[in-house]
C-alpha positions in Angstrom: 65.0 43.5 -33.3 62.7 40.8 -31.8 63.9 41.3 -28.3 63.8 45.1 -28.6 60.2 45.0 -29.7 59.3 42.6 -26.9 60.9 44.9 -24.3 59.1 48.0 -25.5 56.2 46.8 -23.3 56.7 47.0 -19.5 58.6 44.0 -18.2 59.7 42.4 -15.0 63.1 40.8 -14.3 63.3 38.2 -11.5 66.8 37.2 -10.5 68.3 34.4 -8.4 72.0 33.6 -7.7 73.4 30.3 -6.8 76.8 29.4 -5.6 78.8 27.1 -7.9 82.1 25.5 -7.4 84.3 28.5 -7.9 81.9 31.4 -8.1 78.3 32.4 -8.1 76.0 32.1 -11.0 73.2 34.6 -11.6 69.9 33.6 -13.2 67.3 36.0 -14.6 63.7 35.4 -15.9 62.2 38.2 -17.9 58.4 38.5 -18.1 57.0 41.0 -20.6 53.9 43.0 -20.0 51.4 40.4 -21.2 52.9 37.8 -18.9 54.9 36.0 -21.5 58.3 34.6 -20.6 60.9 36.2 -22.9 63.0 33.0 -23.0 60.1 31.0 -24.1 59.3 33.5 -26.9 62.9 33.4 -28.1 63.0 29.6 -28.1 59.6 29.4 -29.8 60.8 31.7 -32.6 64.2 29.9 -33.1 66.2 32.8 -31.7 67.6 30.9 -28.6 68.2 27.3 -27.7 67.6 25.5 -24.5 70.5 25.1 -22.2 70.0 23.3 -18.9 69.2 25.2 -15.8 70.0 23.6 -12.4 68.4 25.8 -9.9 64.9 26.5 -8.5 63.6 29.7 -10.2 62.7 32.9 -8.3 59.0 32.0 -8.4 59.6 28.6 -6.8 59.4 26.4 -10.0 61.9 23.6 -10.3 64.4 23.7 -13.2 62.8 20.6 -14.6 59.4 22.3 -14.7 60.8 25.3 -16.4 62.7 23.3 -19.0 59.5 21.4 -19.8 57.8 24.7 -20.5 60.5 25.6 -23.0 59.7 22.5 -25.1 59.0 24.7 -28.1 62.6 24.2 -29.4 61.7 21.1 -31.3 58.8 22.8 -33.1 61.0 25.8 -34.0 63.5 23.3 -35.5 60.7 21.5 -37.4 59.3 24.8 -38.7 62.9 26.1 -39.5 62.4 29.3 -37.6 65.2 31.8 -36.7 68.5 30.2 -36.3 67.1 26.8 -37.4 66.3 28.2 -40.9 69.5 27.0 -42.5 70.3 24.0 -40.2 70.2 20.5 -41.4 
């Protein structure tokens, strides 16, 4: 429901692919109408967790810079939001 509501606004999907050992991996960054990053919103609300990214993003940011922006996971855990609600 959260994601469906967020995507009711116009949104932009930026993609990038990167060759990995046996295949190619596709990355996507979704920006909703007000400029928010969907991944950041999901993490901030406890609906997704951070999993390392190892490629430059479509807008040129490094994976380290992007992961630093997703630092809201610890606050979501502390506030027991979303999937963290019943965690110990």
